[in-house]
Backbone bond lengths (Angstrom), bond angles and torsions (degrees), N, CA, C in turn:
res aa  C-N    CA-C-N  psi(-1)  N-CA   C-N-CA  omega(-1)  CA-C   N-CA-C  phi
1 M - - - 1.442 - - 1.536 107.41 -
2 R 1.297 115.76 129.69 1.463 122.42 -175.77 1.528 112.51 -56.16
3 M 1.309 115.82 -43.78 1.459 121.30 -177.82 1.525 111.33 -62.26
4 V 1.317 117.38 -43.55 1.465 120.86 -178.78 1.521 109.56 -66.08
5 R 1.333 117.45 -41.04 1.471 120.11 177.58 1.528 111.07 -62.25
6 A 1.340 116.42 -43.41 1.465 120.15 179.64 1.526 110.48 -63.13
7 L 1.304 117.17 -41.59 1.461 121.16 -179.55 1.520 110.61 -65.60
8 R 1.310 116.79 -44.35 1.462 119.93 -178.83 1.528 111.33 -67.23
9 A 1.325 117.21 -30.85 1.459 120.41 177.62 1.526 110.92 -64.22
10 E 1.336 117.08 -29.25 1.456 121.78 -177.83 1.520 113.87 -100.81
11 L 1.309 118.40 -5.90 1.464 120.74 -175.58 1.516 111.63 -52.75
12 G 1.303 115.24 134.94 1.449 121.19 176.10 1.516 114.48 83.28
13 T 1.327 118.34 -4.99 1.456 119.00 -177.77 1.520 111.52 -75.82
14 E 1.328 116.89 -39.89 1.458 119.64 176.31 1.520 109.94 -166.44
15 H 1.325 115.53 164.72 1.459 122.09 -178.24 1.541 109.55 -65.75
16 G 1.329 117.02 143.62 1.462 121.25 176.49 1.517 114.09 88.24
17 T 1.327 117.86 21.17 1.461 121.63 -177.45 1.520 111.67 -60.17
18 V 1.319 117.72 -46.23 1.462 121.22 -179.03 1.521 110.06 -59.75
19 Q 1.304 115.69 -46.47 1.469 119.85 -178.82 1.530 110.97 -63.41
20 R 1.323 117.00 -41.66 1.466 120.61 -178.96 1.529 111.21 -65.89
21 V 1.331 116.94 -46.32 1.469 120.57 -179.55 1.530 109.96 -65.31
22 A 1.325 116.84 -40.89 1.466 120.16 178.41 1.520 110.29 -60.40
23 S 1.312 116.22 -44.08 1.470 120.94 179.40 1.522 110.84 -63.63
24 Q 1.322 116.96 -42.78 1.468 121.25 -178.99 1.528 111.86 -63.58
25 L 1.321 116.10 -35.67 1.464 120.51 -177.35 1.526 112.88 -93.60
26 G 1.329 117.07 -7.70 1.456 120.55 177.70 1.519 115.27 81.60
27 Y 1.327 116.60 28.36 1.464 121.22 177.99 1.524 109.56 -115.88
28 G 1.321 116.34 162.61 1.456 121.57 176.14 1.520 110.70 -73.45
29 T 1.320 115.72 147.42 1.462 121.48 -177.89 1.521 112.13 -59.43
30 E 1.327 117.22 -45.74 1.469 119.71 -178.51 1.525 111.56 -67.95
31 S 1.330 117.83 -32.69 1.466 120.32 175.90 1.521 109.63 -63.07
32 V 1.317 116.29 -48.05 1.465 120.68 179.81 1.526 110.27 -61.32
33 R 1.316 116.65 -44.06 1.466 120.49 179.74 1.534 110.81 -59.98
34 S 1.324 116.83 -42.34 1.468 119.22 -179.93 1.532 111.41 -69.78
35 W 1.335 117.79 -34.24 1.465 120.41 177.68 1.521 111.19 -66.91
36 V 1.322 116.40 -40.24 1.466 120.12 178.23 1.528 109.32 -65.50
37 R 1.314 116.65 -43.19 1.466 120.48 178.68 1.528 110.07 -60.70
38 Q 1.346 117.38 -43.32 1.467 120.33 179.09 1.517 110.90 -65.68
39 A 1.326 117.48 -37.75 1.469 120.61 177.24 1.530 109.83 -63.58
40 D 1.327 117.15 -39.88 1.466 120.66 176.89 1.522 111.57 -63.55
41 I 1.314 117.09 -38.99 1.471 121.33 176.86 1.522 109.77 -66.20
42 D 1.345 117.05 -45.87 1.463 121.18 -179.02 1.530 111.68 -61.17
43 E 1.338 116.50 -34.05 1.467 120.92 -179.06 1.525 112.70 -86.62
44 G 1.334 116.89 -2.42 1.455 120.79 176.38 1.517 114.82 85.65
45 H 1.335 117.55 10.36 1.467 120.59 179.12 1.531 111.90 -79.74
46 L 1.320 117.46 -25.17 1.463 122.60 179.35 1.520 109.25 -129.04
47 P 1.332 117.80 149.82 1.467 119.41 175.51 1.523 109.96 -74.11
48 G 1.316 115.91 150.71 1.456 120.78 177.87 1.515 110.85 149.78
49 T 1.317 114.92 -178.10 1.463 120.99 -179.52 1.523 109.70 -88.11
50 S 1.323 116.04 120.12 1.462 120.28 -179.40 1.528 110.23 -71.80
51 T 1.307 115.67 163.04 1.465 121.49 179.79 1.522 110.72 -59.99
52 S 1.332 116.86 -42.62 1.469 119.73 -179.59 1.531 111.21 -67.32
53 D 1.337 116.83 -38.75 1.471 119.80 177.45 1.529 110.81 -65.86
54 A 1.321 116.69 -40.11 1.466 120.56 179.02 1.526 110.73 -63.54
55 A 1.335 116.53 -41.11 1.469 120.27 178.87 1.528 110.24 -65.96
56 R 1.322 116.64 -41.67 1.473 120.67 178.88 1.520 110.58 -64.70
57 L 1.324 117.67 -42.61 1.455 121.96 178.03 1.528 110.92 -61.60
58 K 1.322 116.54 -42.64 1.467 120.89 178.82 1.534 110.83 -62.18
59 A 1.339 116.29 -43.06 1.467 120.26 178.78 1.530 110.93 -64.68
60 L 1.324 117.31 -41.12 1.465 120.83 179.47 1.529 111.57 -66.73
61 E 1.328 116.63 -38.11 1.467 119.73 177.15 1.528 110.64 -65.09
62 Q 1.321 117.64 -39.96 1.463 121.48 177.37 1.524 110.15 -64.03
63 E 1.331 116.65 -44.44 1.463 120.72 178.27 1.524 110.53 -61.42
64 N 1.328 116.99 -40.42 1.461 121.86 178.96 1.530 110.55 -62.04
65 R 1.343 116.81 -44.27 1.476 119.83 177.89 1.527 111.14 -61.30
66 E 1.329 116.76 -43.06 1.468 120.64 179.78 1.528 111.25 -64.22
67 L 1.317 116.78 -41.58 1.463 120.27 179.27 1.526 111.56 -66.26
68 K 1.327 117.23 -38.85 1.465 119.90 176.60 1.526 110.54 -63.52
69 R 1.331 116.24 -41.81 1.471 120.29 178.13 1.528 110.80 -62.11
70 A 1.332 116.26 -45.53 1.466 120.49 179.48 1.520 110.75 -63.99
71 N 1.313 117.43 -39.99 1.456 121.74 179.13 1.530 110.57 -62.85
72 E 1.325 116.69 -42.13 1.464 120.39 178.66 1.537 110.84 -62.84
73 I 1.322 116.74 -41.47 1.465 121.22 177.91 1.528 110.18 -61.90
74 L 1.330 116.49 -43.99 1.465 120.43 179.46 1.522 111.91 -64.93
75 K 1.326 117.56 -38.78 1.465 120.68 177.36 1.529 110.42 -62.36
76 R 1.329 116.48 -44.69 1.468 120.00 179.83 1.521 111.37 -65.20
77 A 1.331 116.68 -40.01 1.464 120.16 179.08 1.528 110.01 -65.29
78 A 1.324 117.67 -43.24 1.462 120.84 179.52 1.520 110.58 -62.61
79 S 1.323 116.50 -40.99 1.463 120.53 178.81 1.531 110.68 -64.37
80 F 1.321 115.94 -43.95 1.460 120.56 -179.40 1.527 111.06 -62.62
81 F 1.340 116.14 -50.61 1.461 118.88 -177.65 1.518 111.70 -69.62
82 G 1.330 117.75 -31.36 1.464 120.36 175.59 1.519 110.62 -63.60
83 A 1.322 117.05 -41.88 1.460 121.08 177.63 1.520 111.64 -65.49
84 E 1.316 116.77 -38.65 1.474 121.12 177.69 1.522 111.08 -62.72
85 L 1.333 116.37 -43.06 1.466 120.19 179.81 1.523 110.57 -65.02
86 D 1.334 117.71 -38.31 1.466 121.23 177.60 1.526 110.06 -62.24
87 R 1.335 117.55 -43.71 1.473 121.15 179.99 1.516 111.31 -63.86
88 Q 1.320 116.25 -42.08 1.468 119.39 -179.88 1.518 110.67 -69.08
89 H 1.298 117.99 -35.22 1.449 122.35 -178.79 1.538 110.77 -70.54
90 K 1.326 119.10 -32.21 1.457 123.23 -177.87 1.527 112.31 -78.39
91 K 1.288 119.07 -14.10 1.476 121.67 -178.33 1.487 113.34 -71.27
């Protein structure tokens, strides 16, 4: 990310680097700060959930919701057809 590279190029030169780079690039200071922090996490410099892990977790949670929905549909279908077979068998 261009902004993170620009910020790292200036790190340690003087106080207010994040604010200056954010202003130069037209982004909010806190946005830039959070992007740099996420880049540090992604590169393994800080502990936390990396961007790729977060995306994988989100995909797995979506898959889990879909599987639960499908399972519920199958349970209802099995119950319905089981009841139908009982009615036909009792006739």
